[in-house]
C-alpha positions in Angstrom: -71.1 -55.3 -14.8 -71.4 -52.8 -17.6 -70.6 -54.1 -21.1 -70.6 -51.7 -24.0 -67.6 -53.1 -26.0 -69.3 -55.3 -28.6 -69.7 -52.8 -31.5 -67.5 -52.2 -34.4 -67.8 -48.5 -35.3 -64.6 -48.3 -37.3 -66.4 -48.6 -40.7 -67.4 -45.5 -42.7 -70.6 -43.6 -41.9 -70.8 -44.5 -38.2 -72.0 -48.0 -39.1 -72.5 -50.4 -36.2 -72.3 -54.1 -36.8 -73.6 -56.4 -34.1 -70.9 -58.8 -32.9 -71.4 -61.5 -30.3 -74.9 -60.8 -28.9 -76.2 -58.6 -31.7 -79.0 -60.1 -33.8 -79.2 -63.5 -32.2 -82.5 -65.4 -32.5 -83.9 -68.7 -31.5 -83.4 -71.8 -33.6 -87.1 -72.0 -34.4 -87.1 -68.4 -35.8 -84.5 -69.5 -38.4 -86.6 -72.6 -39.2 -89.7 -70.6 -39.8 -87.8 -68.3 -42.1 -86.4 -71.2 -44.0 -89.8 -72.8 -44.3 -91.2 -69.6 -45.8 -94.1 -69.3 -43.4 -96.6 -66.7 -44.7 -96.4 -63.4 -42.7 -99.5 -62.0 -41.1 -101.3 -59.7 -41.6 -99.4 -57.5 -44.0 -95.8 -57.3 -45.2 -93.1 -54.8 -46.0 -92.3 -55.6 -49.6 -90.1 -52.8 -50.8 -86.3 -53.2 -50.5 -86.1 -49.9 -48.5 -88.9 -48.4 -46.4 -89.3 -45.5 -44.0 -91.7 -45.1 -41.0 -92.2 -42.8 -38.1 -91.7 -45.7 -35.7 -89.7 -48.9 -36.3 -90.4 -51.6 -33.7 -87.9 -54.5 -33.6 -89.3 -57.4 -31.6 -92.7 -59.2 -31.9 -93.2 -59.6 -28.1 -96.3 -58.4 -26.3 -94.5 -55.1 -25.8 -93.8 -54.8 -29.5 -97.4 -55.5 -30.4 -98.7 -52.9 -27.8 -96.2 -50.3 -29.1 -97.3 -50.8 -32.7 -101.0 -50.5 -31.7 -100.5 -47.4 -29.7 -98.3 -45.8 -32.4 -101.0 -46.3 -35.1 -103.7 -45.1 -32.8 -101.7 -41.9 -32.2 -101.4 -41.3 -35.9 -97.8 -42.6 -36.6 -96.7 -44.7 -39.4 -95.4 -47.9 -37.8 -93.7 -51.2 -38.8 -93.5 -54.2 -36.6 -90.4 -56.4 -37.3 -90.8 -59.8 -35.5 -87.5 -61.8 -35.9 -89.1 -64.6 -33.8 -91.4 -65.5 -36.7 -94.4 -65.1 -34.5 -96.3 -62.3 -32.7 -97.0 -62.0 -29.0 -93.8 -63.4 -27.4 -94.4 -65.7 -24.4 -98.0 -64.6 -24.2 -98.7 -66.7 -27.3 -96.0 -69.3 -26.6 -97.3 -71.2 -23.6 -97.4 -68.6 -20.8 -101.1 -68.7 -20.2 -100.9 -68.5 -16.4 -100.6 -64.7 -16.3 -98.4 -63.3 -13.6 -100.8 -60.5 -13.1 -100.2 -59.3 -9.5 -102.8 -56.6 -8.8 -105.1 -56.8 -11.7 -106.5 -53.3 -11.1 -103.1 -51.9 -12.0 -103.4 -53.3 -15.6 -105.1 -50.9 -18.0 -104.9 -49.7 -21.6 -104.1 -52.1 -24.4 -103.0 -54.8 -21.9 -106.5 -54.7 -20.4 -108.0 -54.8 -23.8 -106.1 -58.0 -24.6 -107.3 -59.8 -21.4 -110.8 -58.6 -22.0 -110.7 -60.1 -25.5 -109.6 -63.3 -23.9 -112.7 -63.2 -21.7 -114.9 -62.4 -24.7 -113.5 -65.4 -26.5 -114.4 -67.8 -23.7 -117.8 -66.2 -23.3 -118.7 -68.0 -26.5 -120.0 -71.6 -26.0 -118.1 -72.6 -29.1 -114.8 -71.9 -27.4 -115.3 -74.9 -25.0 -114.4 -77.9 -27.1 -113.0 -80.3 -24.5 -114.8 -79.2 -21.4 -117.8 -77.2 -20.1 -117.2 -73.6 -19.2 -118.8 -74.2 -15.8 -116.1 -76.8 -15.0 -113.2 -74.4 -15.3 -112.9 -72.4 -12.1 -111.0 -69.5 -13.6 -113.8 -68.7 -16.1 -115.9 -66.2 -14.1 -118.8 -64.9 -16.2 -119.1 -61.6 -14.2 -115.5 -60.6 -14.6 -114.5 -58.1 -17.3 -111.2 -59.9 -18.2 -109.7 -63.4 -18.1 -106.1 -64.2 -17.1 -105.6 -67.8 -18.2 -105.9 -69.0 -21.8 -104.7 -71.4 -24.5 -101.7 -70.4 -26.6 -103.6 -70.5 -29.9 -106.4 -68.3 -28.5 -103.8 -65.7 -27.4 -102.2 -65.8 -30.9 -105.5 -65.4 -32.7 -106.4 -62.4 -30.6 -103.0 -60.8 -31.1 -103.1 -61.3 -34.8 -106.6 -59.9 -34.9 -105.6 -56.8 -33.0 -102.7 -56.2 -35.4 -104.8 -56.8 -38.5 -107.5 -54.5 -37.3 -105.0 -51.7 -36.9 -103.5 -52.4 -40.4 -99.9 -52.6 -39.0 -97.3 -53.8 -41.6 -95.5 -56.8 -40.2 -92.3 -58.6 -41.2 -91.9 -62.1 -39.6 -88.6 -64.0 -39.3 -86.1 -61.5 -40.7 -83.4 -60.7 -38.1 -81.2 -57.8 -37.4 -78.0 -57.6 -39.5 -76.7 -54.1 -38.8 -77.6 -50.7 -37.4 -76.8 -47.5 -39.1 -76.2 -44.4 -37.0 -75.5 -40.8 -37.8 -74.3 -39.0 -34.7 -76.6 -39.7 -31.8 -79.5 -41.2 -33.8 -80.2 -44.5 -35.5 -81.1 -43.8 -39.2 -81.9 -47.3 -40.4 -81.5 -51.0 -39.7 -80.7 -53.7 -42.2 -82.4 -57.1 -42.0 -81.1 -60.5 -43.1 -83.6 -60.6 -45.9 -82.1 -57.6 -47.5 -84.6 -55.0 -46.3 -83.4 -51.7 -45.0 -85.9 -50.0 -42.7 -85.5 -46.3 -41.9 -87.3 -44.5 -39.1 -87.5 -41.4 -36.9 -87.8 -43.4 -33.7 -86.9 -47.0 -33.0 -88.2 -49.3 -30.3 -86.3 -52.4 -29.1 -89.1 -54.8 -27.9 -87.0 -58.0 -27.9 -86.4 -60.1 -24.8 -82.7 -60.2 -25.7 -82.0 -56.4 -26.2 -80.4 -57.1 -29.5 -81.2 -53.7 -31.1 -80.0 -51.6 -28.2 -76.8 -53.6 -28.0 -76.1 -53.3 -31.8 -76.8 -49.6 -31.6 -74.1 -49.1 -29.0 -76.2 -48.5 -26.0 -74.8 -49.4 -22.6 -76.2 -52.6 -21.0 -75.5 -55.0 -18.3 -76.5 -58.6 -17.4 -76.1 -60.8 -14.4 -76.5 -59.8 -10.8 -75.3 -56.6 -9.1 -73.4 -56.8 -5.8 -75.2 -55.8 -2.7 -73.3 -52.5 -2.4 -73.8 -51.3 -6.0 -77.3 -49.9 -5.4 -77.7 -50.7 -1.7 -80.1 -53.6 -2.4 -80.5 -56.0 0.5 -81.5 -58.8 -1.9 -78.8 -58.3 -4.5 -76.0 -60.7 -5.5 -75.5 -64.3 -4.4 -78.2 -65.1 -1.8 -78.2 -68.8 -0.7 -80.1 -67.8 2.4 -83.1 -66.5 0.3 -83.7 -69.9 -1.2 -86.5 -71.1 1.1 -89.4 -71.5 -1.3 -90.4 -74.2 -3.7 -87.3 -74.3 -6.0 -84.8 -76.0 -3.6 -83.5 -79.3 -2.4 -85.3 -80.4 0.8 -83.2 -83.6 1.2 -79.5 -84.5 1.0 -78.5 -85.5 -2.5 -75.0 -86.6 -3.6 -73.6 -84.5 -6.4 -70.9 -87.0 -7.8 -71.2 -89.1 -10.9 -70.4 -92.1 -8.8 -72.2 -91.5 -5.5 -69.8 -90.9 -2.6 -66.7 -90.6 -4.9 -65.5 -87.0 -5.5 -62.8 -88.4 -7.9 -65.6 -89.4 -10.3 -66.4 -85.8 -11.1 -69.6 -83.9 -10.7 -73.0 -84.6 -12.3 -73.9 -82.2 -15.2 -74.9 -78.6 -14.2 -73.2 -78.5 -10.8 -70.4 -75.9 -10.3 -67.1 -76.9 -8.8 -65.5 -74.7 -6.2 -66.8 -72.8 -3.2 -69.8 -70.5 -3.4 -68.7 -66.8 -3.3 -69.8 -64.7 -0.3 -73.4 -63.7 0.1 -74.1 -60.3 -1.6 -71.4 -60.8 -4.3 -72.3 -59.9 -7.8 -71.7 -62.2 -10.8 -72.7 -62.8 -14.4 -75.3 -65.4 -13.7 -78.8 -65.2 -15.3 -81.9 -66.8 -13.9 -82.7 -70.1 -15.4 -84.8 -70.5 -18.6 -87.4 -73.1 -19.6 -90.1 -73.7 -22.1 -93.6 -72.9 -20.8 -94.9 -76.2 -22.2 -98.6 -76.6 -22.8 -99.8 -80.1 -21.9 -103.2 -81.8 -22.2 -104.8 -84.8 -20.6 -107.6 -85.0 -23.2 -106.9 -88.4 -24.9 -108.1 -87.5 -28.4 -105.9 -84.3 -28.4 -102.8 -85.8 -26.7 -99.5 -86.5 -28.3 -97.6 -88.9 -25.9 -94.2 -88.0 -24.6 -91.4 -89.5 -26.7 -87.9 -90.3 -25.5 -85.5 -87.9 -27.3 -83.1 -89.6 -29.8 -80.3 -87.8 -28.0 -81.5 -88.6 -24.5 -78.8 -88.2 -21.9 -79.4 -90.2 -18.7 -76.9 -88.3 -16.7 -79.0 -85.1 -17.0 -81.7 -86.7 -14.9 -79.6 -88.5 -12.3 -80.0 -85.6 -9.8 -83.8 -85.8 -10.3 -83.8 -89.6 -9.7 -81.5 -89.4 -6.6 -83.7 -86.6 -5.2 -86.7 -88.9 -5.5 -84.8 -91.8 -3.9 -83.7 -89.5 -1.1 -87.3 -88.9 -0.1 -88.5 -85.9 -2.0 -91.7 -87.2 -3.7 -93.1 -83.9 -4.9 -94.2 -83.7 -8.5 -91.4 -81.6 -9.8 -93.4 -79.2 -12.0 -96.6 -77.3 -12.0 -99.7 -78.3 -14.1 -101.6 -75.0 -13.9 -104.9 -75.6 -15.7 -105.9 -73.7 -18.8 -109.2 -74.1 -20.6 -110.1 -77.2 -22.6 -108.0 -79.6 -20.6 -104.7 -77.9 -21.1 -101.9 -76.5 -18.9 -99.3 -73.9 -18.6 -96.4 -76.0 -17.1 -93.7 -74.3 -15.1 -90.8 -75.0 -12.8 -91.3 -76.3 -9.2 -89.0 -78.2 -7.0 -85.3 -79.0 -6.7 -84.9 -80.4 -10.2 -87.6 -79.3 -12.7 -88.1 -77.6 -16.0 -85.6 -74.9 -15.3 -82.3 -76.0 -16.8 -80.2 -74.3 -14.2 -76.9 -73.0 -15.6 -77.6 -74.2 -19.2 -78.1 -70.6 -20.3 -74.5 -69.4 -19.4 -73.3 -67.0 -22.0 -76.6 -66.5 -23.7 -76.6 -62.7 -23.4 -73.5 -62.3 -25.5 -73.9 -65.4 -27.6 -73.8 -65.6 -31.4 -76.9 -66.7 -33.3 -75.4 -70.2 -33.7 -74.6 -70.4 -30.0 -78.1 -69.2 -29.0 -79.6 -71.8 -31.3 -77.4 -74.5 -29.6 -78.4 -73.3 -26.1 -82.1 -73.3 -27.1 -81.8 -76.8 -28.5 -80.1 -78.0 -25.3 -83.1 -76.6 -23.3 -85.5 -78.4 -25.6 -83.7 -81.7 -25.4 -83.4 -81.5 -21.6 -87.1 -80.6 -21.1 -88.4 -83.2 -23.5 -86.3 -85.8 -21.8 -87.5 -84.6 -18.4 -91.2 -85.2 -19.4 -90.4 -88.6 -20.8 -88.5 -89.5 -17.6 -91.3 -88.5 -15.3 -93.8 -90.5 -17.3 -91.7 -93.7 -17.9 -88.5 -94.1 -15.9 -88.7 -96.9 -13.3 -86.8 -94.9 -10.7 -89.5 -92.2 -10.7 -92.1 -92.9 -7.9 -95.1 -94.8 -9.3 -97.6 -92.2 -8.3 -95.8 -89.6 -10.3 -95.4 -91.9 -13.3 -99.1 -92.7 -13.2 -100.0 -89.1 -13.2 -97.5 -87.9 -15.8 -98.3 -90.7 -18.2 -101.8 -89.2 -18.6 -100.4 -86.0 -20.1 -98.9 -85.2 -23.5 -98.4 -82.4 -25.9 -101.6 -80.9 -27.5 -102.2 -81.8 -31.1 -104.1 -78.5 -31.6 -101.3 -76.2 -30.4 -98.1 -75.2 -32.2 -98.7 -77.5 -35.2 -95.6 -76.3 -36.9 -93.5 -77.8 -34.1 -95.6 -80.8 -33.2 -97.1 -79.3 -30.1 -93.9 -77.9 -28.7 -93.8 -74.1 -27.9 -91.7 -72.1 -30.3 -90.1 -69.7 -27.9 -87.8 -70.3 -25.0 -88.8 -68.4 -21.8 -86.0 -65.9 -21.6 -86.7 -64.6 -18.1 -83.8 -62.2 -18.3 -81.1 -61.4 -20.8 -79.6 -57.9 -21.2 -80.7 -54.9 -19.2 -80.1 -51.4 -20.6 -78.2 -48.9 -18.5 -80.4 -45.9 -19.1 -81.3 -42.5 -17.7 -82.4 -44.1 -14.5 -81.8 -47.5 -13.1 -84.9 -48.9 -11.4 -83.9 -50.7 -8.2 -85.2 -52.8 -5.3 -86.0 -49.5 -3.5 -88.3 -48.4 -6.3 -90.3 -51.7 -6.5 -90.7 -51.7 -2.8 -92.0 -48.1 -2.9 -89.1 -46.9 -0.8 -87.9 -44.4 -3.4 -90.1 -42.1 -5.6 -90.6 -42.3 -9.3 -91.5 -38.8 -10.8 -92.4 -40.0 -14.3 -94.5 -43.2 -14.1 -95.5 -44.8 -17.4 -97.0 -47.9 -15.9 -97.3 -50.0 -12.8 -95.8 -53.3 -11.7 -97.1 -55.4 -8.9 -95.9 -58.9 -9.1 -93.6 -60.4 -6.4 -89.8 -60.0 -6.8 -89.4 -63.3 -8.5 -86.0 -64.5 -9.7 -85.3 -68.1 -10.4 -82.2 -70.0 -9.5 -78.9 -69.2 -11.2 -76.6 -72.0 -10.2 -76.1 -75.4 -8.5 -73.2 -75.7 -6.1 -71.8 -78.1 -3.5 -72.1 -77.4 0.2 -69.2 -77.8 2.7 -70.6 -81.2 3.6 -70.7 -82.4 0.0 -74.4 -82.0 -0.9 -75.9 -80.2 -3.9 -77.9 -77.1 -3.5 -79.6 -74.5 -5.8 -78.8 -70.8 -5.5 -80.4 -67.6 -6.8 -84.1 -68.1 -6.1 -85.5 -64.8 -4.7 -89.3 -64.7 -3.9 -90.3 -61.6 -2.0 -93.9 -60.3 -1.8 -94.6 -56.7 -2.5 -97.0 -54.7 -0.4 -98.5 -52.6 -3.2 -98.1 -51.8 -6.9 -95.2 -49.6 -7.8 -94.4 -47.1 -10.6 -92.1 -47.8 -13.5 -90.5 -44.6 -14.7 -90.1 -43.3 -18.3 -86.4 -42.6 -17.6 -85.8 -46.4 -17.3 -87.1 -46.9 -20.9 -84.6 -44.5 -22.6 -80.8 -44.6 -23.0 -78.6 -42.1 -21.5 -78.9 -38.9 -23.5 -75.3 -38.7 -24.5 -75.5 -42.2 -26.1 -78.6 -42.2 -28.4 -81.6 -39.9 -28.9 -84.2 -42.0 -30.8 -84.4 -45.4 -29.1 -87.0 -46.6 -26.5 -86.7 -50.0 -24.7 -89.8 -51.3 -23.0 -88.6 -54.9 -22.3 -84.9 -54.8 -21.4 -85.5 -51.8 -19.3 -82.9 -50.1 -17.2 -83.2 -52.0 -13.9 -81.2 -54.1 -11.5 -81.5 -57.8 -11.5 -83.6 -57.7 -8.3 -86.0 -55.0 -9.7 -86.3 -56.8 -13.0 -87.4 -59.9 -11.1 -90.7 -58.2 -10.7 -90.8 -56.0 -13.8 -90.3 -58.9 -16.2 -94.0 -60.1 -16.3 -96.0 -60.2 -19.6 -98.7 -57.7 -18.4 -96.0 -55.2 -17.6 -94.5 -55.6 -21.1 -97.9 -54.9 -22.6 -98.1 -51.8 -20.5 -94.6 -50.5 -21.1 -94.9 -51.3 -24.8 -97.9 -49.1 -25.1 -96.1 -46.3 -23.2 -93.1 -46.7 -25.5 -95.4 -46.3 -28.6 -97.0 -43.1 -27.1 -93.6 -41.6 -26.3 -92.2 -42.5 -29.7 -95.1 -40.8 -31.4 -94.5 -37.6 -29.4 -90.8 -37.7 -30.1 -91.4 -38.2 -33.9 -94.1 -35.5 -34.1 -92.2 -32.9 -32.2 -88.8 -33.8 -33.6 -87.2 -34.2 -30.2 -84.9 -36.7 -28.6 -86.8 -39.4 -26.6 -85.2 -38.1 -23.5 -86.9 -34.7 -24.1 -90.4 -35.9 -24.5 -92.6 -33.7 -22.3 -93.8 -35.9 -19.5 -96.9 -33.9 -19.0 -98.0 -34.6 -22.6 -97.0 -38.3 -22.4 -98.9 -38.7 -19.1 -102.0 -37.1 -20.6 -101.9 -39.4 -23.6 -101.5 -42.5 -21.5 -104.3 -41.6 -19.1 -106.6 -40.9 -22.1 -105.8 -44.3 -23.4 -106.6 -46.1 -20.2 -103.2 -46.7 -18.7 -103.0 -46.8 -14.9 -100.2 -44.6 -13.7 -100.9 -44.1 -10.0 -101.8 -46.2 -6.9 -104.0 -46.4 -5.0 -106.8 -46.7 -7.6 -110.3 -48.0 -7.2 -110.6 -51.5 -8.6 
């Protein structure tokens, strides 16, 4: 489902203005900007500036790209519209989806080694002893679970050590192009930033879209790339994120005339293998704590909507007494909390339209997710229809007072598992991630399972509710991610690299989309951007032999097998 029609190029000078999806940010980003939070560690202060490499997006990929660009001798600026550096790595996702850890090298490995070095200090253990945390292993070189504030401190330190200029909170307003190249971008704070090469490191793909690069979203059909897992796949939903008991979907149980409960689609489910515009569900990776002196109790939201939790309560009453979320332990009595079960932290279907939404619409969608998830936590801890054993357990948890102080312990960034995906020089597919098709130009390895969360709720022929879209498929070995999937088609644009919204199918992206991979691809993008800027060539013409040599020199792992 190709979409490249959102750009107004009718104005003089080949000026592209982002419509619809261009330039949208989360509600908190706008709040941080309005509050005037002090940027770290340095700021672009001139009204117009020019750099070798301009990076838009403060994700882990954006940070890695900036670090690599500076190390290679480029002038770099890091523009973080989110108002915070590190993306989900610093916003609650401390349970690293690492896959094969030996496949993670370079700047990514350096980050996880710094995590380990932090927890090697006795002073790091405030609310528990190091010996009592099973994932702290003194002999390991790296550590893969961590507190959000620790991740943020490390990221900020890495950026400060490199002397990278940073702009926090200013969002994309317009992209200026001359022919097949971006010349500059304008930000909402009045800054115009010029560059030789640009990197879109956002989860949303806002820069690539505003620059007129082709993109897609949703799910391809089975026949588009010959993927056996593609499209609507109700038969794949056999893992944790499904209904295991019969649950009535109607507002008044047993009465179809009463209408459906919120979030359930009416109508028959299309045939298996059919493509659609659905995006896997989002959630906040909430950090919780059971340390009493650090715990902020769950509060019932002022705009609590009981009907949003009726499915949850009926699912309990039908006999599914699983705790409907994970409480993966982080150091110091904290968690990374994630979706698990039929009705959980994933607000299935609530992200419809996010990819093309305006900033205001994205802010509304984000606020809806926060309201839903805050209400879910309160419900699990307090609602009398929740099984007593779950209420007793959940009432021991709360938000941590020493995390995300600007938002009262709530993570600032919504987990955008998938938004846009560029349509680039090569589309990475299921066959590539399963090592059934070769990649001639690897710039990093992925290894995590094909992992795509549910996309919709529907009604079965017998009138029961089901989830659809969950795909969990184990991979036998790490796989290569090719440089051609990081660059647009050469006839479209010659100076943009995209390490997050890479050119991939929905199924392939289900594995690629992990934070360690974004660190890896960000570093590779920074290296390629430096070569393109230094040699004055289009990003598609970067000599792979030179790029490969640079990446290997910098510790990237490009081939498998490799000795762990």
